[in-house]
C-alpha atoms as a printed R data frame, in Angstrom:
    type eleno elety resid chain resno       x       y       z
1   ATOM     1    CA   MET     A     1  18.225  20.946  30.268
2   ATOM     2    CA   VAL     A     2  15.896  23.944  30.021
3   ATOM     3    CA   ASN     A     3  12.883  23.535  27.691
4   ATOM     4    CA   ARG     A     4  13.863  20.029  26.662
5   ATOM     5    CA   ARG     A     5  10.804  18.299  25.293
6   ATOM     6    CA   GLU     A     6   9.717  15.107  27.010
7   ATOM     7    CA   LEU     A     7   9.450  12.162  24.671
8   ATOM     8    CA   ASP     A     8   6.818   9.422  24.840
9   ATOM     9    CA   PRO     A     9   8.134   6.330  22.995
10  ATOM    10    CA   GLU     A    10   4.725   4.657  23.323
11  ATOM    11    CA   ARG     A    11   3.026   7.286  21.189
12  ATOM    12    CA   SER     A    12   4.088   5.872  17.810
13  ATOM    13    CA   PRO     A    13   6.925   4.029  16.051
14  ATOM    14    CA   SER     A    14   8.366   7.423  15.044
15  ATOM    15    CA   ALA     A    15   8.338   8.534  18.670
16  ATOM    16    CA   ALA     A    16  10.022   5.289  19.749
17  ATOM    17    CA   PHE     A    17  12.762   5.825  17.152
18  ATOM    18    CA   GLY     A    18  13.261   9.414  18.309
19  ATOM    19    CA   ALA     A    19  13.486   8.462  21.980
20  ATOM    20    CA   LEU     A    20  16.049   5.754  21.225
21  ATOM    21    CA   LEU     A    21  18.061   8.135  19.048
22  ATOM    22    CA   ARG     A    22  18.142  10.782  21.801
23  ATOM    23    CA   ARG     A    23  19.147   8.267  24.468
24  ATOM    24    CA   LEU     A    24  22.012   6.929  22.363
25  ATOM    25    CA   ARG     A    25  23.136  10.455  21.523
26  ATOM    26    CA   ASP     A    26  23.074  11.429  25.198
27  ATOM    27    CA   GLU     A    27  25.151   8.366  26.075
28  ATOM    28    CA   VAL     A    28  28.024   9.527  23.849
29  ATOM    29    CA   GLY     A    29  27.636  13.157  24.929
30  ATOM    30    CA   TRP     A    30  26.995  14.685  21.501
31  ATOM    31    CA   THR     A    31  24.757  17.612  20.674
32  ATOM    32    CA   GLN     A    32  22.222  17.330  17.866
33  ATOM    33    CA   GLU     A    33  24.545  19.392  15.669
34  ATOM    34    CA   GLN     A    34  27.485  17.091  16.399
35  ATOM    35    CA   LEU     A    35  25.496  14.000  15.504
36  ATOM    36    CA   GLY     A    36  24.179  15.725  12.382
37  ATOM    37    CA   ASP     A    37  27.731  16.540  11.269
38  ATOM    38    CA   ARG     A    38  28.693  12.876  11.586
39  ATOM    39    CA   VAL     A    39  25.735  11.521   9.611
40  ATOM    40    CA   GLY     A    40  25.419  14.246   6.986
41  ATOM    41    CA   CYS     A    41  22.400  16.283   8.050
42  ATOM    42    CA   SER     A    42  21.598  19.352  10.147
43  ATOM    43    CA   GLY     A    43  21.041  19.496  13.871
44  ATOM    44    CA   ALA     A    44  17.494  20.655  13.138
45  ATOM    45    CA   HIS     A    45  16.908  17.434  11.193
46  ATOM    46    CA   ILE     A    46  18.129  15.374  14.155
47  ATOM    47    CA   SER     A    47  15.779  17.357  16.403
48  ATOM    48    CA   ALA     A    48  12.849  16.601  14.084
49  ATOM    49    CA   LEU     A    49  13.736  12.892  14.194
50  ATOM    50    CA   GLU     A    50  13.951  12.860  17.975
51  ATOM    51    CA   ILE     A    51  10.544  14.442  18.515
52  ATOM    52    CA   GLY     A    52   8.970  12.178  15.879
53  ATOM    53    CA   ARG     A    53   8.088  14.983  13.488
54  ATOM    54    CA   ARG     A    54  10.034  13.432  10.586
55  ATOM    55    CA   PRO     A    55  10.347   9.718   9.775
56  ATOM    56    CA   PRO     A    56  13.903   8.393   9.302
57  ATOM    57    CA   THR     A    57  15.022   7.197   5.909
58  ATOM    58    CA   ARG     A    58  16.702   3.797   5.734
59  ATOM    59    CA   GLN     A    59  20.032   5.423   4.819
60  ATOM    60    CA   LEU     A    60  19.991   7.930   7.667
61  ATOM    61    CA   ALA     A    61  18.929   5.322  10.219
62  ATOM    62    CA   THR     A    62  21.839   3.134   9.083
63  ATOM    63    CA   ARG     A    63  24.357   5.975   9.423
64  ATOM    64    CA   CYS     A    64  23.055   6.898  12.884
65  ATOM    65    CA   ASP     A    65  23.203   3.247  13.906
66  ATOM    66    CA   GLN     A    66  26.829   3.010  12.811
67  ATOM    67    CA   VAL     A    67  28.171   6.178  14.442
68  ATOM    68    CA   LEU     A    68  26.271   5.547  17.682
69  ATOM    69    CA   SER     A    69  27.235   1.840  17.806
70  ATOM    70    CA   ALA     A    70  23.579   0.910  18.178
71  ATOM    71    CA   ARG     A    71  24.115  -2.664  16.896
72  ATOM    72    CA   GLY     A    72  21.129  -2.563  14.575
73  ATOM    73    CA   ARG     A    73  18.607  -1.162  17.049
74  ATOM    74    CA   LEU     A    74  18.016   2.078  15.153
75  ATOM    75    CA   VAL     A    75  17.748   0.270  11.820
76  ATOM    76    CA   SER     A    76  15.221  -2.163  13.286
77  ATOM    77    CA   GLN     A    77  13.128   0.633  14.771
78  ATOM    78    CA   SER     A    78  13.224   2.569  11.500
79  ATOM    79    CA   GLN     A    79  11.653  -0.427   9.759
80  ATOM    80    CA   ALA     A    80   8.725  -0.225  12.176
81  ATOM    81    CA   VAL     A    81   8.394   3.467  11.331
82  ATOM    82    CA   ARG     A    82   8.305   2.771   7.604
83  ATOM    83    CA   HIS     A    83   5.536   0.244   8.080
84  ATOM    84    CA   THR     A    84   3.370   3.088   9.416
85  ATOM    85    CA   ALA     A    85   3.038   4.132   5.755
86  ATOM    86    CA   LEU     A    86   0.667   1.164   5.538
87  ATOM    87    CA   ILE     A    87  -2.444   0.387   7.488
88  ATOM    88    CA   GLU     A    88  -2.191  -2.193  10.238
89  ATOM    89    CA   GLY     A    89  -2.240  -5.743   8.872
90  ATOM    90    CA   PHE     A    90  -1.235  -4.888   5.306
91  ATOM    91    CA   PRO     A    91   2.504  -5.705   5.549
92  ATOM    92    CA   GLN     A    92   1.581  -9.211   6.715
93  ATOM    93    CA   TYR     A    93  -0.881  -9.552   3.833
94  ATOM    94    CA   VAL     A    94   1.783  -8.583   1.265
95  ATOM    95    CA   GLY     A    95   3.940 -11.482   2.428
96  ATOM    96    CA   TYR     A    96   1.142 -13.908   1.550
97  ATOM    97    CA   GLU     A    97   0.344 -12.148  -1.721
98  ATOM    98    CA   GLU     A    98   3.903 -12.684  -2.944
99  ATOM    99    CA   ARG     A    99   3.455 -16.473  -2.616
100 ATOM   100    CA   ALA     A   100  -0.151 -16.894  -3.719
101 ATOM   101    CA   VAL     A   101  -0.951 -19.001  -6.794
102 ATOM   102    CA   GLU     A   102  -4.325 -17.300  -7.292
103 ATOM   103    CA   VAL     A   103  -5.382 -13.758  -6.408
104 ATOM   104    CA   ARG     A   104  -9.008 -12.672  -6.551
105 ATOM   105    CA   LEU     A   105  -9.725  -9.026  -5.870
106 ATOM   106    CA   TYR     A   106 -12.731  -6.757  -5.809
107 ATOM   107    CA   GLU     A   107 -12.240  -3.003  -5.534
108 ATOM   108    CA   VAL     A   108 -14.543  -0.023  -5.073
109 ATOM   109    CA   GLY     A   109 -13.703   3.605  -5.833
110 ATOM   110    CA   VAL     A   110 -10.128   3.384  -7.131
111 ATOM   111    CA   ILE     A   111  -8.136   1.116  -9.416
112 ATOM   112    CA   PRO     A   112  -6.520  -1.561  -7.175
113 ATOM   113    CA   GLY     A   113  -2.802  -1.307  -6.513
114 ATOM   114    CA   LEU     A   114  -1.803  -4.357  -8.545
115 ATOM   115    CA   LEU     A   115  -3.336  -2.766 -11.651
116 ATOM   116    CA   GLN     A   116  -2.211   0.835 -11.094
117 ATOM   117    CA   THR     A   117   0.313   2.751 -13.137
118 ATOM   118    CA   LEU     A   118   2.886   4.517 -10.977
119 ATOM   119    CA   ASP     A   119   1.584   7.908 -12.098
120 ATOM   120    CA   TYR     A   120  -1.921   6.936 -10.975
121 ATOM   121    CA   SER     A   121  -0.486   5.807  -7.628
122 ATOM   122    CA   ARG     A   122   1.378   9.090  -7.274
123 ATOM   123    CA   ALA     A   123  -1.816  11.031  -7.990
124 ATOM   124    CA   ILE     A   124  -3.611   9.207  -5.162
125 ATOM   125    CA   GLU     A   125  -0.805   9.811  -2.680
126 ATOM   126    CA   ALA     A   126  -0.245  13.422  -3.762
127 ATOM   127    CA   ALA     A   127  -3.888  14.150  -2.956
128 ATOM   128    CA   ALA     A   128  -3.394  12.645   0.519
129 ATOM   129    CA   VAL     A   129  -0.293  14.817   1.034
130 ATOM   130    CA   ARG     A   130  -2.233  17.952   0.049
131 ATOM   131    CA   ARG     A   131  -4.934  17.072   2.584
132 ATOM   132    CA   GLY     A   132  -2.260  16.723   5.253
133 ATOM   133    CA   ALA     A   133  -3.200  13.087   5.821
134 ATOM   134    CA   ILE     A   134   0.326  11.770   5.150
135 ATOM   135    CA   THR     A   135   3.842  13.113   4.669
136 ATOM   136    CA   PRO     A   136   5.687  13.151   1.327
137 ATOM   137    CA   GLU     A   137   7.962  10.412   2.720
138 ATOM   138    CA   VAL     A   138   4.985   8.158   3.446
139 ATOM   139    CA   ALA     A   139   3.613   8.840  -0.037
140 ATOM   140    CA   GLU     A   140   6.923   7.801  -1.571
141 ATOM   141    CA   GLU     A   141   6.991   4.588   0.453
142 ATOM   142    CA   ARG     A   142   3.457   3.669  -0.632
143 ATOM   143    CA   VAL     A   143   4.219   4.191  -4.308
144 ATOM   144    CA   SER     A   144   7.406   2.140  -3.967
145 ATOM   145    CA   LEU     A   145   5.411  -0.679  -2.408
146 ATOM   146    CA   ILE     A   146   3.006  -0.703  -5.359
147 ATOM   147    CA   GLU     A   147   5.980  -1.171  -7.652
148 ATOM   148    CA   ARG     A   148   7.428  -3.980  -5.517
149 ATOM   149    CA   ARG     A   149   4.090  -5.784  -5.294
150 ATOM   150    CA   GLN     A   150   3.643  -5.709  -9.056
151 ATOM   151    CA   ALA     A   151   7.193  -6.941  -9.623
152 ATOM   152    CA   ALA     A   152   6.677  -9.802  -7.150
153 ATOM   153    CA   LEU     A   153   3.718 -11.083  -9.185
154 ATOM   154    CA   ASP     A   154   5.737 -11.024 -12.407
155 ATOM   155    CA   ARG     A   155   7.242 -14.433 -11.734
156 ATOM   156    CA   SER     A   156   7.301 -17.824 -13.414
157 ATOM   157    CA   PRO     A   157   4.826 -19.377 -13.354
158 ATOM   158    CA   PRO     A   158   2.697 -16.285 -12.733
159 ATOM   159    CA   PRO     A   159  -0.283 -16.485 -10.402
160 ATOM   160    CA   LEU     A   160  -3.798 -16.451 -11.781
161 ATOM   161    CA   LEU     A   161  -5.185 -12.974 -11.151
162 ATOM   162    CA   PHE     A   162  -8.929 -12.261 -11.187
163 ATOM   163    CA   ALA     A   163  -9.961  -8.608 -10.907
164 ATOM   164    CA   VAL     A   164 -13.524  -7.312 -10.576
165 ATOM   165    CA   LEU     A   165 -13.746  -3.525 -10.425
166 ATOM   166    CA   ASP     A   166 -16.771  -1.517  -9.438
167 ATOM   167    CA   GLU     A   167 -17.774   0.835 -12.252
168 ATOM   168    CA   GLY     A   168 -16.906   3.747  -9.981
169 ATOM   169    CA   CYS     A   169 -13.224   2.805 -10.221
170 ATOM   170    CA   LEU     A   170 -13.315   3.833 -13.885
171 ATOM   171    CA   LEU     A   171 -15.466   6.936 -13.536
172 ATOM   172    CA   ARG     A   172 -13.527   8.588 -10.718
173 ATOM   173    CA   PRO     A   173 -10.856  10.825 -12.308
174 ATOM   174    CA   LEU     A   174  -7.459  10.956 -10.620
175 ATOM   175    CA   GLY     A   175  -4.580  13.102 -11.817
176 ATOM   176    CA   THR     A   176  -4.505  14.583 -15.298
177 ATOM   177    CA   PRO     A   177  -6.381  13.256 -18.333
178 ATOM   178    CA   GLU     A   178  -3.050  11.836 -19.493
179 ATOM   179    CA   VAL     A   179  -2.699   9.893 -16.229
180 ATOM   180    CA   MET     A   180  -6.177   8.424 -16.642
181 ATOM   181    CA   ASP     A   181  -5.574   7.550 -20.285
182 ATOM   182    CA   ALA     A   182  -2.383   5.680 -19.362
183 ATOM   183    CA   GLN     A   183  -4.260   3.933 -16.555
184 ATOM   184    CA   PHE     A   184  -6.982   2.789 -18.939
185 ATOM   185    CA   ALA     A   185  -4.279   1.511 -21.276
186 ATOM   186    CA   ARG     A   186  -2.811  -0.475 -18.379
187 ATOM   187    CA   LEU     A   187  -6.205  -2.099 -17.719
188 ATOM   188    CA   LEU     A   188  -6.498  -3.112 -21.370
189 ATOM   189    CA   GLU     A   189  -3.004  -4.582 -21.290
190 ATOM   190    CA   PHE     A   190  -3.854  -6.446 -18.092
191 ATOM   191    CA   ALA     A   191  -6.935  -7.999 -19.728
192 ATOM   192    CA   GLU     A   192  -4.819  -9.374 -22.580
193 ATOM   193    CA   ARG     A   193  -2.552 -11.449 -20.354
194 ATOM   194    CA   PRO     A   194  -3.092 -15.230 -20.381
195 ATOM   195    CA   ASN     A   195  -3.188 -15.471 -16.574
196 ATOM   196    CA   THR     A   196  -5.785 -12.758 -15.895
197 ATOM   197    CA   VAL     A   197  -9.527 -12.195 -15.898
198 ATOM   198    CA   PHE     A   198 -10.825  -8.619 -15.929
199 ATOM   199    CA   GLN     A   199 -14.463  -7.666 -15.257
200 ATOM   200    CA   ILE     A   200 -16.467  -4.578 -14.385
201 ATOM   201    CA   ALA     A   201 -19.325  -4.698 -11.870
202 ATOM   202    CA   PRO     A   202 -21.711  -2.078 -13.311
203 ATOM   203    CA   PHE     A   203 -23.891   0.180 -11.204
204 ATOM   204    CA   ARG     A   204 -26.983  -1.450 -12.694
205 ATOM   205    CA   MET     A   205 -26.248  -4.633 -10.731
206 ATOM   206    CA   GLY     A   206 -27.863  -2.854  -7.795
207 ATOM   207    CA   PRO     A   207 -28.951  -5.238  -5.029
208 ATOM   208    CA   ARG     A   208 -27.684  -8.240  -6.987
209 ATOM   209    CA   ARG     A   209 -24.157  -7.246  -5.973
210 ATOM   210    CA   PRO     A   210 -23.144  -9.803  -3.289
211 ATOM   211    CA   LEU     A   211 -20.158  -7.722  -2.069
212 ATOM   212    CA   SER     A   212 -20.253  -4.058  -1.154
213 ATOM   213    CA   LEU     A   213 -16.746  -3.580   0.266
214 ATOM   214    CA   PRO     A   214 -13.287  -4.264  -1.218
215 ATOM   215    CA   LEU     A   215 -12.045  -7.812  -0.767
216 ATOM   216    CA   ILE     A   216  -8.996  -9.874  -1.706
217 ATOM   217    CA   LEU     A   217  -8.929 -13.671  -1.665
218 ATOM   218    CA   LEU     A   218  -5.665 -15.583  -1.955
219 ATOM   219    CA   THR     A   219  -5.143 -19.228  -2.824
220 ATOM   220    CA   MET     A   220  -1.814 -20.406  -1.451
221 ATOM   221    CA   PRO     A   221   0.423 -23.155  -2.915
222 ATOM   222    CA   ASP     A   222  -1.087 -25.713  -0.508
223 ATOM   223    CA   ARG     A   223  -4.584 -24.644  -1.777
224 ATOM   224    CA   SER     A   224  -5.471 -23.025   1.536
225 ATOM   225    CA   LEU     A   225  -7.504 -19.808   1.346
226 ATOM   226    CA   ILE     A   226  -6.846 -16.420   2.914
227 ATOM   227    CA   ALA     A   227  -9.213 -13.445   2.898
228 ATOM   228    CA   TYR     A   228  -8.082  -9.859   3.352
229 ATOM   229    CA   ALA     A   229 -10.398  -6.905   3.927
230 ATOM   230    CA   GLU     A   230  -9.761  -3.496   5.391
231 ATOM   231    CA   SER     A   231 -11.404  -0.479   6.934
232 ATOM   232    CA   SER     A   232  -9.922   3.018   6.818
233 ATOM   233    CA   HIS     A   233  -7.346   2.187   9.498
234 ATOM   234    CA   HIS     A   234  -7.085  -1.584   9.855
235 ATOM   235    CA   GLY     A   235  -6.619  -4.600   7.637
236 ATOM   236    CA   ARG     A   236  -7.829  -8.047   8.624
237 ATOM   237    CA   LEU     A   237  -6.453 -11.393   7.487
238 ATOM   238    CA   ASP     A   238  -8.738 -14.393   7.885
239 ATOM   239    CA   ARG     A   239  -7.590 -17.988   7.344
240 ATOM   240    CA   ASN     A   240 -10.573 -19.647   8.988
241 ATOM   241    CA   LYS     A   241 -12.125 -21.874   6.330
242 ATOM   242    CA   ASP     A   242 -15.639 -21.451   7.714
243 ATOM   243    CA   ALA     A   243 -15.319 -17.684   7.264
244 ATOM   244    CA   VAL     A   244 -13.407 -17.601   3.974
245 ATOM   245    CA   VAL     A   245 -15.400 -20.138   1.913
246 ATOM   246    CA   PRO     A   246 -18.636 -18.058   2.033
247 ATOM   247    CA   LEU     A   247 -16.620 -15.063   0.814
248 ATOM   248    CA   LEU     A   248 -15.289 -17.140  -2.061
249 ATOM   249    CA   THR     A   249 -18.848 -18.148  -2.919
250 ATOM   250    CA   ALA     A   250 -19.906 -14.492  -2.890
251 ATOM   251    CA   TYR     A   251 -16.973 -13.650  -5.164
252 ATOM   252    CA   HIS     A   252 -18.049 -16.301  -7.676
253 ATOM   253    CA   GLN     A   253 -21.574 -14.846  -7.571
254 ATOM   254    CA   LEU     A   254 -20.101 -11.393  -8.182
255 ATOM   255    CA   GLN     A   255 -18.222 -12.654 -11.236
256 ATOM   256    CA   ALA     A   256 -21.368 -14.295 -12.600
257 ATOM   257    CA   GLU     A   257 -23.339 -11.029 -12.334
258 ATOM   258    CA   ALA     A   258 -20.517  -8.755 -13.565
259 ATOM   259    CA   MET     A   259 -19.932  -7.831 -17.189
260 ATOM   260    CA   SER     A   260 -17.980 -10.253 -19.350
261 ATOM   261    CA   GLN     A   261 -14.333  -9.498 -20.001
262 ATOM   262    CA   ALA     A   262 -15.141  -8.505 -23.588
263 ATOM   263    CA   ALA     A   263 -17.835  -6.067 -22.454
264 ATOM   264    CA   SER     A   264 -15.583  -4.739 -19.700
265 ATOM   265    CA   VAL     A   265 -12.769  -4.096 -22.166
266 ATOM   266    CA   ALA     A   266 -15.230  -2.330 -24.471
267 ATOM   267    CA   MET     A   267 -16.299  -0.031 -21.611
268 ATOM   268    CA   VAL     A   268 -12.683   0.928 -20.923
269 ATOM   269    CA   GLU     A   269 -12.073   1.566 -24.627
270 ATOM   270    CA   GLN     A   270 -15.130   3.842 -24.785
271 ATOM   271    CA   LEU     A   271 -13.896   5.802 -21.785
272 ATOM   272    CA   ARG     A   272 -10.514   6.272 -23.477
273 ATOM   273    CA   LYS     A   273 -12.366   7.761 -26.456
274 ATOM   274    CA   GLY     A   274 -14.309  10.059 -24.154
275 ATOM   275    CA   THR     A   275 -17.697   8.441 -24.786
276 ATOM   276    CA   PRO     A   276 -19.940   7.268 -21.903
């Protein structure tokens, strides 16, 4: 076929989905328009899927799978595409987080996901969309994951949740003033729960701060420990006791140097009033 674009399924999960979709469509002899008519979208949309320019939704992947008799292959590949909304290693971490009996987190720069309001989450992702870093579909998936993670921790009995936030998390405005006010209210509500500890690590800690990068430590039901840390593109899970125990020690040192929960709550209340 003249001017038919070559597809490289190794380029990304989206490209692999598109190549599989084209191959299955070719096997039944349909044009992109004919497939689009059968699944409820345009031929141009099918073209965008095949070249990997648009990620498939779960519903559309299911319809394509059914009409092309793909026996679940398109649905399975679409799940891999959706995981690209997250950095490598994070989906595996979430599976452990949902079962942990204790969660200890330290965050720098932004309010951590487990403490975010959905509007705050949307403000973060909307900024990434404007920069062209992600698509609106990826942004929607990330916000949905925040909601699912928070719901998974609202179980009985709830896990113990320790949160130490760098002062910069509070001072960095995201979204409108109303979004930030609601986010501060969420932090105050979080601090009131019987299974939580909330602390701020102030700038004045300086070199006494034992951790400089975000970190999450999980205690599992069998009391084993898991550490999770990430760079801009990769997340790393570590279950090696010799590596995780020193991180736990550093976290305890961080808590000892951080502000008390009462002082941390007072700081948030002052920020809500607009006073430094």
